[in-house]
N, C-alpha and C positions, 0 to 999 in steps of 0.2 A: 558617469560610468559606474557600473556595479563593482564592488570589491571582488577580488579573485575568489574568495570563499563562496560568495553568492553565485557567481558564474559557474563554479564547479558544482554546487548543489543543484542549481537550475539544470545544467547539463545532465547530471545523474538522474534528476527527476524526469526529464524528457526521454532519456534512454529507458528508464524503468517503465514509464507510460507506454512507450513503443513496444516493449517486450510483453507488457500485460495486454496490450491490444492485440499483438500477434497471437498470444496464447488464446484470447477469445475467438479470433478468426480460425485458428487451427482446431479449437474445440468444435465449432460449428461445422467445419468440414469433416472432421473425424466422426462426429456423431451422425451426421448425415450419411456418410459412407457406411457406417455401421448399420443404420436403419435400412438403407437401400439394399445393402448385402443381406440382411435378415429377411426382408420382405420379398425381394425378387430372386435371390439366389440361395436362400436358406443357408447363408454363409456369413455369420457375423464376424466382425473384427475381433480377434482375441485380445484381451486386455484393455478394451475400451473404457469400462467402468474404472478400472485402476488408474489409467492414464488421465482420465478426465478428473477424477476426484483427487489424485495426488499431485498432478502437475498443473493442468490448465485452470481449474478453479482457484487453487492456491495463488497462482501467478496473477490471475485477474483481480483478485481481492487485494493481495498485499503489495505487489509491485507499484501500482499507481498511488498509493496512499500518500507519499510525499508530494507528488504533483498536486493532489487534491488539497492537501494542507497548505501549500504554497499559495494557492488561490482562495484559501479560506471557504472551501465549498463543502466541508463536512456538515452534517445536519447539526443545526443550532436551534435552540429554543429561545425566542426572543420575546418573552412575556412583557417585559418592561422596556423594551427598546424604544428609545426616543422620549420616554416619560421621565427619565432620570437626568439629572445634571451630567454634562459631558465628562467631568472629572470621575464621577462615580461609575459611569459606563466604562470608562477607560480602566478604572480599578478592577471592575468585574472582568474585563477582558484580560487583564494581566493575571488575575486569579485563574480564570478558565485555561489560559495558555500554560500557566504553571502546572495545573492538574494534568492537562493533556501531555505536557512534556514528561512529567513523572510517569504516567501511563506508557508513553512511547519507550522511555528508557527501560522500565521494568519489563515490558514486552520484549524489547530487543535483548536484554540480558537473559531472560528466561528461554527465549527462542534460540539464542546463541548456544546456550548450554545443551538444549535438546539437539540442535543441528550438529554440534561436536560429537555428541554420543552416537547419533544415528549415522554420521559419516564414518566414525571409527568402526562400527559394525556393519557398514555398508547395507543399511536397511533395505529390505525388498518387500514386495507385495506379490502374492501368488495369484496368477491368472490360471485359467484352465490348463493350459499346456506350457506355461513359461513363468519364470520369475522376472518381475520388473524391478529394477533398482529405483527406489523412490527417495533415497537420502538426498539427492541434490535439491529436491523441492523444499526440504527443511530450511534451506537458507533463504527462501523468498520472505518468510516473516521477518527474518533478521534484516534483510536489505530494506524492506518496506518501512519497518518501525525505525530504523536508523535515519532513513530519509525524512520521516516525519519529524524526528527529533531535531535533525539539522535545519529543516525549514522553520520549526518553532524557534529555534535558537537565533536564527537570522531575523525572524520577525520580532522577536522579543527585543533583541539588541537594537534594531532600528527604532523600535518604540521607545526604548530608554533614552536614545539619542535624539528623540524628537524628529526622526527622519520619516519620510513616507514609507509605509510598510507594503511590501509586495502583496497583492491580493486585496488590499484594503481600499475599497472604492466607495463604500457606503458608511454612514455614520456608525460608530461603535466597532468598526474594523471588519465588518462582514461584507463580502462582495456580493 
């Protein structure tokens, strides 16, 4: 049985993936309705560009990042994969995970500061006839990068203990 922390992170990653997927579906519907409205009725949906770029795209990119990391499905360059001794490959994986963890933490801290600032001023984007509050979408990078960091910490901890690492099904740790 997985430890409670692993179950919590897995559940949060599944929820974030579902929300990112929902954002993708809503974006398709929203843009389709805007195109149909423009083409057939000459009546576009106000704020489509702002909502798509400030909410849907940001959610699609950042929210599923922890889920992707938990399965080790990020893009990886494996020039020497399989040609090096297993111990050296494992060392390289630890180094790569450490670099990724540092990046995820830095991204989380930087985006957290930006999210706090934009929440305080209630950041908006102006569409033709309305102002759209976009500050909530500033929290998507915070959540996504925090989930990446959590997934990496769990993977690295399991690796240090010599336990199977979630997402590791191929040599060198890449699924």
